[in-house]
ROVEXTOR-990661 format. One record per residue (C-alpha): residue in three letters; chain; x, y, z. Coordinates in nm, 4 decimals. Each point is the difference from the previous one (the first is absolute). Example, Ala and Ser with C-alpha at 12.3 -4.5 7.8 and 13.67 -1.06 7.14 Angstrom:
BEGIN
r->ALA c->A c1->1.2300 c2->-0.4500 c3->0.7800
r->SER c->A c1->0.1370 c2->0.3440 c3->-0.0660
END
This chain:
BEGIN
r->MET c->A c1->-7.3383 c2->4.5414 c3->24.1960
r->ILE c->A c1->0.1313 c2->-0.1349 c3->-0.3205
r->GLU c->A c1->0.3390 c2->-0.0451 c3->-0.0722
r->SER c->A c1->0.1672 c2->0.1155 c3->-0.3491
r->ILE c->A c1->0.3476 c2->-0.0993 c3->-0.1279
r->PRO c->A c1->0.0587 c2->0.1781 c3->-0.3089
r->ASN c->A c1->0.3393 c2->-0.0844 c3->-0.1929
r->VAL c->A c1->0.1437 c2->0.2991 c3->-0.2087
r->SER c->A c1->0.2781 c2->-0.0425 c3->-0.2804
r->GLU c->A c1->0.2646 c2->0.2380 c3->0.1284
r->GLY c->A c1->0.2760 c2->-0.0879 c3->0.2557
r->ARG c->A c1->0.2620 c2->0.1917 c3->-0.0711
r->ARG c->A c1->-0.1013 c2->0.3840 c3->0.0245
r->PRO c->A c1->-0.0621 c2->0.0779 c3->0.3362
r->GLU c->A c1->-0.1552 c2->0.3524 c3->-0.0693
r->VAL c->A c1->-0.2960 c2->-0.2123 c3->-0.1967
r->VAL c->A c1->-0.0204 c2->-0.2730 c3->0.2219
r->ALA c->A c1->-0.0519 c2->0.2816 c3->0.2904
r->ALA c->A c1->-0.2266 c2->0.1854 c3->-0.2094
r->ILE c->A c1->-0.2580 c2->-0.2986 c3->-0.0239
r->ALA c->A c1->0.0270 c2->-0.0453 c3->0.3597
r->ALA c->A c1->-0.1127 c2->0.3591 c3->0.0371
r->ALA c->A c1->-0.3183 c2->-0.0405 c3->-0.2289
r->ILE c->A c1->-0.1116 c2->-0.2737 c3->0.2156
r->ALA c->A c1->0.1079 c2->0.1156 c3->0.3807
r->ASP c->A c1->-0.1684 c2->0.3064 c3->-0.1265
r->THR c->A c1->-0.3334 c2->-0.1757 c3->-0.0448
r->ARG c->A c1->-0.2235 c2->0.0597 c3->0.2990
r->GLY c->A c1->-0.1460 c2->-0.2967 c3->0.2277
r->VAL c->A c1->0.3039 c2->-0.2595 c3->-0.1996
r->LEU c->A c1->0.2805 c2->-0.0766 c3->0.2043
r->LEU c->A c1->0.3371 c2->-0.0643 c3->-0.1490
r->LEU c->A c1->0.1594 c2->-0.2858 c3->0.1542
r->ASP c->A c1->0.2760 c2->-0.0929 c3->-0.1936
r->HIS c->A c1->0.1930 c2->0.0762 c3->-0.2932
r->SER c->A c1->0.3560 c2->-0.1384 c3->-0.1519
r->ALA c->A c1->0.2159 c2->0.0437 c3->-0.3246
r->ASP c->A c1->0.2069 c2->-0.2358 c3->-0.1515
r->PRO c->A c1->0.2758 c2->0.1214 c3->-0.2714
r->SER c->A c1->0.0623 c2->-0.3434 c3->-0.1630
r->HIS c->A c1->-0.3560 c2->-0.0999 c3->-0.0324
r->ASN c->A c1->-0.0883 c2->0.3682 c3->-0.0806
r->ARG c->A c1->-0.2979 c2->-0.0515 c3->0.1989
r->SER c->A c1->-0.2063 c2->0.1557 c3->0.3062
r->VAL c->A c1->-0.2292 c2->-0.1160 c3->0.1668
r->TYR c->A c1->-0.2701 c2->0.1896 c3->0.2472
r->THR c->A c1->-0.1989 c2->-0.1576 c3->0.2765
r->MET c->A c1->-0.3229 c2->0.1962 c3->0.1086
r->ALA c->A c1->-0.3062 c2->-0.0307 c3->0.1903
r->GLY c->A c1->-0.3460 c2->0.1565 c3->0.0541
r->SER c->A c1->-0.3698 c2->-0.0230 c3->-0.0989
r->ALA c->A c1->-0.1162 c2->-0.0676 c3->-0.3307
r->ALA c->A c1->-0.0456 c2->0.4054 c3->-0.1277
r->PRO c->A c1->0.3221 c2->0.1225 c3->0.1431
r->LEU c->A c1->0.1813 c2->-0.2768 c3->-0.1876
r->ARG c->A c1->-0.1562 c2->0.0379 c3->-0.2925
r->GLU c->A c1->0.1070 c2->0.3591 c3->-0.0086
r->ALA c->A c1->0.3803 c2->-0.0821 c3->0.1052
r->ILE c->A c1->0.0017 c2->-0.2312 c3->-0.2930
r->LEU c->A c1->-0.1233 c2->0.2271 c3->-0.2393
r->ALA c->A c1->0.2170 c2->0.2777 c3->0.1298
r->LEU c->A c1->0.3217 c2->-0.1696 c3->-0.0782
r->PHE c->A c1->-0.0406 c2->-0.0979 c3->-0.3068
r->PRO c->A c1->0.0595 c2->0.3847 c3->-0.1547
r->VAL c->A c1->0.3288 c2->-0.0061 c3->0.2046
r->ALA c->A c1->0.1263 c2->-0.3377 c3->-0.1460
r->LEU c->A c1->-0.1426 c2->0.0853 c3->-0.3859
r->ALA c->A c1->0.1869 c2->0.3406 c3->-0.0048
r->HIS c->A c1->0.3096 c2->-0.2100 c3->0.1117
r->ILE c->A c1->0.0403 c2->-0.3749 c3->-0.1432
r->ASP c->A c1->0.0503 c2->-0.0295 c3->-0.3301
r->LEU c->A c1->0.0069 c2->-0.3672 c3->-0.0429
r->ARG c->A c1->0.2087 c2->0.0195 c3->-0.3378
r->ALA c->A c1->0.3330 c2->0.1077 c3->0.1854
r->HIS c->A c1->-0.1014 c2->-0.2174 c3->0.3145
r->ARG c->A c1->0.2363 c2->-0.3020 c3->0.0754
r->GLY c->A c1->-0.0352 c2->-0.2005 c3->0.3118
r->GLU c->A c1->0.0315 c2->-0.3429 c3->0.1062
r->HIS c->A c1->-0.3552 c2->-0.0245 c3->0.1103
r->PRO c->A c1->-0.2908 c2->-0.1349 c3->-0.2629
r->ARG c->A c1->-0.2403 c2->0.2964 c3->-0.0507
r->ILE c->A c1->-0.2587 c2->0.1025 c3->-0.2706
r->GLY c->A c1->-0.0536 c2->0.3365 c3->0.1626
r->ALA c->A c1->0.1041 c2->0.3307 c3->0.1518
r->VAL c->A c1->-0.2303 c2->-0.0585 c3->0.2544
r->ASP c->A c1->0.0242 c2->-0.3976 c3->-0.0290
r->VAL c->A c1->-0.2058 c2->-0.1291 c3->0.2313
r->VAL c->A c1->-0.2840 c2->0.1077 c3->0.2684
r->PRO c->A c1->-0.1417 c2->-0.3034 c3->0.2160
r->PHE c->A c1->-0.2505 c2->0.0863 c3->0.3312
r->VAL c->A c1->0.0168 c2->-0.1858 c3->0.2739
r->PRO c->A c1->-0.2979 c2->-0.0675 c3->0.2983
r->LEU c->A c1->0.1023 c2->0.0872 c3->0.3388
r->GLY c->A c1->-0.1867 c2->-0.0989 c3->0.3253
r->ALA c->A c1->-0.3729 c2->-0.0196 c3->-0.0989
r->THR c->A c1->0.0555 c2->0.1342 c3->-0.3329
r->THR c->A c1->-0.1105 c2->-0.3102 c3->-0.2458
r->MET c->A c1->0.1563 c2->-0.0934 c3->-0.3197
r->ALA c->A c1->-0.3481 c2->0.0695 c3->-0.2066
r->GLY c->A c1->0.0243 c2->0.3462 c3->0.1084
r->CYS c->A c1->0.4188 c2->0.0213 c3->-0.1228
r->VAL c->A c1->-0.1451 c2->-0.1537 c3->-0.3500
r->ASP c->A c1->-0.2631 c2->0.2626 c3->-0.0432
r->LEU c->A c1->0.3157 c2->0.2917 c3->0.1138
r->ALA c->A c1->0.2121 c2->-0.1661 c3->-0.2688
r->ARG c->A c1->-0.2347 c2->-0.0257 c3->-0.2737
r->SER c->A c1->-0.1345 c2->0.3592 c3->0.0649
r->VAL c->A c1->0.3485 c2->0.1810 c3->0.0059
r->GLY c->A c1->0.1056 c2->-0.2252 c3->-0.2981
r->ARG c->A c1->-0.2776 c2->0.1552 c3->-0.1807
r->GLU c->A c1->0.0516 c2->0.3744 c3->0.0853
r->ILE c->A c1->0.4257 c2->-0.0368 c3->-0.0593
r->ALA c->A c1->-0.0994 c2->-0.1108 c3->-0.3460
r->GLU c->A c1->-0.2441 c2->0.2373 c3->-0.0970
r->ARG c->A c1->0.2131 c2->0.2801 c3->0.1853
r->PHE c->A c1->0.2765 c2->-0.0674 c3->-0.1175
r->ASP c->A c1->-0.0215 c2->-0.1510 c3->-0.3226
r->LEU c->A c1->0.1707 c2->-0.3217 c3->0.1434
r->PRO c->A c1->-0.0682 c2->-0.3735 c3->-0.1075
r->VAL c->A c1->-0.0868 c2->-0.1865 c3->0.3381
r->TYR c->A c1->-0.0219 c2->-0.3290 c3->0.0930
r->LEU c->A c1->-0.1322 c2->-0.1951 c3->0.2983
r->TYR c->A c1->0.1608 c2->-0.2588 c3->0.1855
r->GLU c->A c1->-0.0278 c2->-0.2228 c3->0.3052
r->GLU c->A c1->-0.4154 c2->0.0076 c3->0.1643
r->ALA c->A c1->-0.0472 c2->0.2690 c3->-0.1870
r->ALA c->A c1->0.0851 c2->-0.1516 c3->-0.3772
r->LEU c->A c1->-0.2873 c2->-0.0307 c3->-0.2115
r->ARG c->A c1->0.1354 c2->-0.2843 c3->-0.2012
r->PRO c->A c1->0.1796 c2->-0.2857 c3->0.1558
r->ASP c->A c1->0.3352 c2->-0.0198 c3->-0.2047
r->ARG c->A c1->0.0498 c2->0.3769 c3->0.1167
r->ARG c->A c1->-0.0037 c2->-0.1166 c3->0.3709
r->ARG c->A c1->0.3685 c2->-0.0419 c3->0.0294
r->LEU c->A c1->0.2476 c2->0.3308 c3->-0.0500
r->GLU c->A c1->0.2863 c2->-0.1824 c3->-0.1457
r->GLN c->A c1->-0.2372 c2->-0.0937 c3->-0.3053
r->ILE c->A c1->-0.1442 c2->0.3415 c3->-0.0501
r->ARG c->A c1->0.3449 c2->0.1620 c3->0.0077
r->ARG c->A c1->0.2184 c2->-0.2778 c3->-0.2272
r->GLY c->A c1->0.1738 c2->0.1695 c3->-0.2726
r->GLN c->A c1->-0.0065 c2->0.3297 c3->0.2005
r->PHE c->A c1->-0.0341 c2->0.3766 c3->-0.1434
r->GLU c->A c1->0.2157 c2->-0.0921 c3->-0.3153
r->GLY c->A c1->-0.2588 c2->-0.2971 c3->-0.1011
r->LEU c->A c1->-0.3029 c2->0.1569 c3->0.1060
r->ALA c->A c1->-0.0747 c2->0.1735 c3->-0.3113
r->SER c->A c1->-0.0181 c2->-0.3556 c3->-0.2048
r->ARG c->A c1->-0.1793 c2->-0.1560 c3->0.2709
r->ILE c->A c1->-0.2879 c2->0.2614 c3->0.1010
r->THR c->A c1->-0.1113 c2->-0.0315 c3->-0.3613
r->ARG c->A c1->-0.1135 c2->-0.3457 c3->0.0646
r->PRO c->A c1->-0.3382 c2->-0.0886 c3->0.0605
r->GLU c->A c1->0.0673 c2->-0.1786 c3->0.3159
r->TRP c->A c1->0.2286 c2->0.2809 c3->0.1264
r->THR c->A c1->-0.2468 c2->0.3056 c3->-0.0604
r->PRO c->A c1->0.0321 c2->0.1678 c3->0.3378
r->ASP c->A c1->-0.2989 c2->0.0220 c3->0.2528
r->TYR c->A c1->-0.0022 c2->0.3235 c3->0.0251
r->GLY c->A c1->0.1031 c2->0.3155 c3->-0.2360
r->PRO c->A c1->0.1992 c2->0.0124 c3->-0.3946
r->SER c->A c1->0.0888 c2->-0.3184 c3->-0.1617
r->ALA c->A c1->0.3490 c2->0.1628 c3->-0.0650
r->PRO c->A c1->0.2699 c2->0.0272 c3->0.2400
r->HIS c->A c1->0.0229 c2->0.4027 c3->0.1701
r->PRO c->A c1->0.3357 c2->0.1110 c3->-0.2005
r->THR c->A c1->0.2333 c2->0.0677 c3->0.3220
r->ALA c->A c1->-0.2055 c2->-0.1763 c3->0.2565
r->GLY c->A c1->-0.1304 c2->-0.3246 c3->-0.1232
r->ALA c->A c1->-0.2749 c2->-0.1703 c3->0.1637
r->VAL c->A c1->-0.0986 c2->-0.0362 c3->0.3698
r->VAL c->A c1->-0.1179 c2->-0.3364 c3->0.2012
r->VAL c->A c1->-0.2442 c2->0.0942 c3->0.2473
r->GLY c->A c1->-0.1316 c2->-0.2773 c3->0.2547
r->ALA c->A c1->-0.0922 c2->-0.1777 c3->0.3427
r->ARG c->A c1->0.2211 c2->-0.2345 c3->0.1841
r->MET c->A c1->0.0793 c2->-0.1356 c3->0.3293
r->PRO c->A c1->0.2954 c2->0.1024 c3->0.2089
r->LEU c->A c1->0.3110 c2->-0.0805 c3->-0.2242
r->ILE c->A c1->0.3776 c2->-0.0042 c3->0.1461
r->ALA c->A c1->0.2478 c2->0.1575 c3->-0.2559
r->PHE c->A c1->0.3328 c2->-0.1711 c3->0.1734
r->ASN c->A c1->0.3329 c2->-0.0002 c3->-0.1735
r->VAL c->A c1->0.3298 c2->-0.2029 c3->0.0433
r->ASN c->A c1->0.3181 c2->0.1661 c3->-0.0979
r->LEU c->A c1->0.2911 c2->-0.2532 c3->-0.1095
r->ALA c->A c1->0.3434 c2->0.0544 c3->0.0691
r->SER c->A c1->0.0245 c2->-0.0831 c3->-0.3703
r->ASP c->A c1->0.0120 c2->0.1961 c3->-0.3304
r->ARG c->A c1->-0.1240 c2->-0.3246 c3->-0.1849
r->LEU c->A c1->-0.3507 c2->0.0618 c3->-0.1608
r->ASP c->A c1->-0.0645 c2->-0.3431 c3->-0.1017
r->ILE c->A c1->0.0815 c2->-0.1459 c3->0.3499
r->ALA c->A c1->-0.2687 c2->0.2722 c3->0.1343
r->GLN c->A c1->-0.2673 c2->-0.1257 c3->-0.2715
r->ALA c->A c1->0.0678 c2->-0.3436 c3->0.0587
r->ILE c->A c1->-0.0464 c2->0.0322 c3->0.3572
r->ALA c->A c1->-0.3459 c2->0.2386 c3->-0.1265
r->ARG c->A c1->-0.1075 c2->-0.3312 c3->-0.1885
r->ALA c->A c1->0.0387 c2->-0.2245 c3->0.2541
r->VAL c->A c1->-0.1711 c2->0.1999 c3->0.3011
r->ARG c->A c1->-0.3233 c2->0.1152 c3->-0.1951
r->GLU c->A c1->-0.3134 c2->-0.1461 c3->-0.0377
r->SER c->A c1->-0.0293 c2->-0.0118 c3->-0.3688
r->SER c->A c1->0.3108 c2->-0.1824 c3->-0.0179
r->GLY c->A c1->-0.1116 c2->-0.2795 c3->0.2268
r->GLY c->A c1->0.1518 c2->0.1770 c3->0.3235
r->LEU c->A c1->-0.1618 c2->0.1822 c3->0.3006
r->ALA c->A c1->-0.3982 c2->0.0143 c3->0.0017
r->CYS c->A c1->-0.0763 c2->0.3671 c3->-0.0366
r->VAL c->A c1->0.3661 c2->0.1670 c3->-0.0705
r->LYS c->A c1->0.0634 c2->0.2059 c3->-0.3077
r->ALA c->A c1->0.4124 c2->0.0546 c3->-0.0295
r->LEU c->A c1->0.2118 c2->0.1315 c3->-0.2744
r->GLY c->A c1->0.3704 c2->0.0390 c3->-0.0490
r->LEU c->A c1->0.1253 c2->0.3223 c3->-0.0538
r->ARG c->A c1->0.3253 c2->0.2129 c3->-0.0126
r->LEU c->A c1->0.0154 c2->0.2750 c3->0.2263
r->GLU c->A c1->0.2640 c2->0.2387 c3->-0.1699
r->HIS c->A c1->0.0738 c2->0.2204 c3->0.3052
r->LEU c->A c1->0.1103 c2->-0.2280 c3->0.2213
r->GLY c->A c1->0.1463 c2->-0.2886 c3->-0.2881
r->ILE c->A c1->-0.1743 c2->-0.2568 c3->0.1298
r->VAL c->A c1->-0.3094 c2->-0.2262 c3->-0.0888
r->GLN c->A c1->-0.3031 c2->-0.0209 c3->0.1808
r->VAL c->A c1->-0.2836 c2->-0.2753 c3->0.0040
r->SER c->A c1->-0.3230 c2->0.2663 c3->0.0190
r->MET c->A c1->-0.3200 c2->-0.1703 c3->0.1522
r->ASN c->A c1->-0.3341 c2->0.0831 c3->0.0657
r->LEU c->A c1->-0.1950 c2->-0.2219 c3->0.2543
r->THR c->A c1->-0.3760 c2->-0.0124 c3->-0.0937
r->ASN c->A c1->-0.0883 c2->-0.1916 c3->0.3169
r->PHE c->A c1->0.2350 c2->-0.0005 c3->0.2798
r->GLU c->A c1->-0.2223 c2->-0.2564 c3->0.2084
r->ARG c->A c1->0.0465 c2->-0.2521 c3->-0.2824
r->THR c->A c1->0.3596 c2->0.0749 c3->-0.0380
r->SER c->A c1->0.1587 c2->0.2274 c3->0.2944
r->ILE c->A c1->0.2395 c2->0.2065 c3->-0.0861
r->GLU c->A c1->0.2917 c2->-0.1953 c3->0.2064
r->ASP c->A c1->-0.0661 c2->-0.3071 c3->-0.2260
r->ALA c->A c1->0.0282 c2->0.2180 c3->-0.3177
r->PHE c->A c1->0.3677 c2->0.1319 c3->0.1729
r->ASP c->A c1->0.1133 c2->-0.3218 c3->0.0938
r->ALA c->A c1->-0.0709 c2->-0.1750 c3->-0.3745
r->VAL c->A c1->0.2176 c2->0.2825 c3->-0.1636
r->VAL c->A c1->0.2656 c2->-0.0836 c3->0.2446
r->ARG c->A c1->-0.0421 c2->-0.3635 c3->-0.0763
r->GLU c->A c1->0.0002 c2->0.0474 c3->-0.3501
r->ALA c->A c1->0.3039 c2->0.2864 c3->0.0040
r->ASP c->A c1->0.1913 c2->-0.2587 c3->0.2042
r->ARG c->A c1->-0.0386 c2->-0.2778 c3->-0.2930
r->HIS c->A c1->0.1318 c2->0.2682 c3->-0.2141
r->GLY c->A c1->0.2633 c2->0.0821 c3->0.2400
r->VAL c->A c1->-0.0503 c2->0.3410 c3->0.0459
r->HIS c->A c1->-0.1383 c2->0.2089 c3->0.3094
r->VAL c->A c1->-0.2873 c2->0.1992 c3->0.1265
r->ARG c->A c1->0.1408 c2->0.3456 c3->0.0680
r->GLU c->A c1->-0.3325 c2->0.1578 c3->0.1420
r->SER c->A c1->-0.3555 c2->0.0808 c3->-0.0576
r->GLU c->A c1->-0.2426 c2->0.2463 c3->-0.0206
r->LEU c->A c1->-0.3664 c2->0.0831 c3->0.0345
r->ILE c->A c1->-0.1663 c2->0.2111 c3->-0.2754
r->GLY c->A c1->-0.2550 c2->0.1981 c3->0.1985
r->LEU c->A c1->-0.2350 c2->-0.1250 c3->0.3065
r->LEU c->A c1->-0.1094 c2->-0.3616 c3->0.1394
r->PRO c->A c1->-0.2408 c2->-0.1131 c3->0.2335
r->ALA c->A c1->0.1277 c2->-0.0648 c3->0.3303
r->ALA c->A c1->-0.0823 c2->-0.3619 c3->-0.0192
r->ALA c->A c1->0.2057 c2->-0.1042 c3->-0.2528
r->LEU c->A c1->0.3177 c2->0.1006 c3->0.2291
r->ARG c->A c1->-0.1280 c2->-0.2627 c3->0.2218
r->ASN c->A c1->0.2232 c2->-0.2774 c3->0.0903
r->THR c->A c1->0.2774 c2->0.1672 c3->-0.1557
r->SER c->A c1->0.2268 c2->0.2705 c3->0.0260
r->ALA c->A c1->0.1961 c2->0.2838 c3->-0.1904
r->ALA c->A c1->0.3145 c2->-0.1424 c3->0.1054
r->HIS c->A c1->-0.0821 c2->-0.3505 c3->-0.1531
r->LEU c->A c1->-0.1247 c2->0.1782 c3->-0.3280
r->LYS c->A c1->0.3133 c2->0.2003 c3->-0.0167
r->LEU c->A c1->-0.2281 c2->0.2858 c3->-0.0422
r->THR c->A c1->0.1738 c2->0.3431 c3->-0.0693
r->GLY c->A c1->-0.1094 c2->0.3233 c3->0.1328
r->PHE c->A c1->-0.3316 c2->-0.1692 c3->0.1696
r->SER c->A c1->-0.2155 c2->0.1900 c3->0.2307
r->PRO c->A c1->-0.3023 c2->-0.0290 c3->0.2005
r->ARG c->A c1->-0.1828 c2->0.2570 c3->-0.2207
r->GLN c->A c1->0.0165 c2->-0.2533 c3->-0.2757
r->VAL c->A c1->-0.2959 c2->-0.1860 c3->0.1338
r->LEU c->A c1->-0.2717 c2->0.1364 c3->-0.1087
r->GLU c->A c1->-0.2116 c2->-0.0105 c3->0.3277
r->ASN c->A c1->0.2875 c2->0.1971 c3->0.1734
r->ARG c->A c1->0.0555 c2->0.3005 c3->-0.2455
r->LEU c->A c1->-0.4188 c2->-0.0144 c3->-0.0181
r->ARG c->A c1->-0.0266 c2->0.0346 c3->0.3793
r->GLU c->A c1->0.3037 c2->0.2348 c3->-0.0184
r->LEU c->A c1->-0.1635 c2->0.2947 c3->-0.2627
r->THR c->A c1->-0.3503 c2->-0.0680 c3->0.1596
r->GLY c->A c1->0.0803 c2->-0.0226 c3->0.3539
r->VAL c->A c1->-0.2684 c2->-0.2663 c3->0.0119
r->ASP c->A c1->0.0198 c2->-0.3087 c3->0.1567
r->GLY c->A c1->-0.1906 c2->-0.3507 c3->-0.1535
r->VAL c->A c1->0.0848 c2->0.0984 c3->-0.3530
r->THR c->A c1->-0.0268 c2->-0.3148 c3->-0.1868
r->SER c->A c1->0.1437 c2->-0.1800 c3->-0.2928
r->ALA c->A c1->-0.2597 c2->-0.2272 c3->-0.2347
r->SER c->A c1->0.2893 c2->-0.2680 c3->0.0121
r->ASP c->A c1->-0.0332 c2->-0.0416 c3->0.3856
r->GLY c->A c1->-0.3061 c2->0.1690 c3->0.1403
r->ALA c->A c1->0.1396 c2->0.0292 c3->0.3484
r->LEU c->A c1->0.1722 c2->0.2572 c3->0.1484
r->ILE c->A c1->0.4012 c2->-0.0170 c3->-0.0237
r->ASP c->A c1->0.2288 c2->0.1241 c3->0.2853
r->PRO c->A c1->0.2820 c2->0.1881 c3->-0.1419
r->HIS c->A c1->0.2626 c2->-0.2496 c3->0.2294
r->ASP c->A c1->-0.1175 c2->-0.2958 c3->-0.1937
r->THR c->A c1->0.1824 c2->0.0988 c3->-0.2679
END
């Protein structure tokens, strides 16, 4: 079994978010595990699982819906993006190998380019060039800067045309290990403070290992957020990331209001901590990957590649 988590640049129109979810759910052999939308980020995240062939069909099925409804020339949101369908990662589960996900990412990326005339970049384990492994490197300059950047020889897409799609930009497709999307909301509207905290905790600025972070404004709530991706929770746990944000917030004289998970996470990531300690809002055991797979399949013994063992629901 393989997991895929496409991120789509639409979080404000429920009908579009739902139509994309329906395209995924209607694909035979694919489990739509979760989807969520954020109006300030103007972005939706879909989590699905299945074997390679059905996943391919589900990914290809969501593109016509997204391309019909999303025009990046008019798109505004806090989250960086270069595409209407911005990023499509594949993650190995259970006995699936990373090599299998790499092969799937490259073949799906090639088909996206051919079928939809979209430039496609490969990232993380599927990258064909070492300077394209990191998503943030590919997305630098966002959609607005893509037209000038894509003409440089070093930024020729891996597949597809050497010009952005006029409304949908480009797509980044890859293979990676499980990633935890974890946001901490501050009881403040000071964007400069959120950005300073993000700089302090992210790895690229000398902070925590395997942590990416941005300071963002949440207009619909009137507050700011430290938005994080934890790329290896075994090196930096979700609790360590949260506690670091709390410490930095205290230094700036602000309080942490709450935190949230986007999508699902492996059960092992919540060992030795609790939703109460993390101030997680709306948390449910259904956000644990293994629990959700068991719920939908009715099969015990579903495993995560990050853990390799059955996780009892009560462990969380």
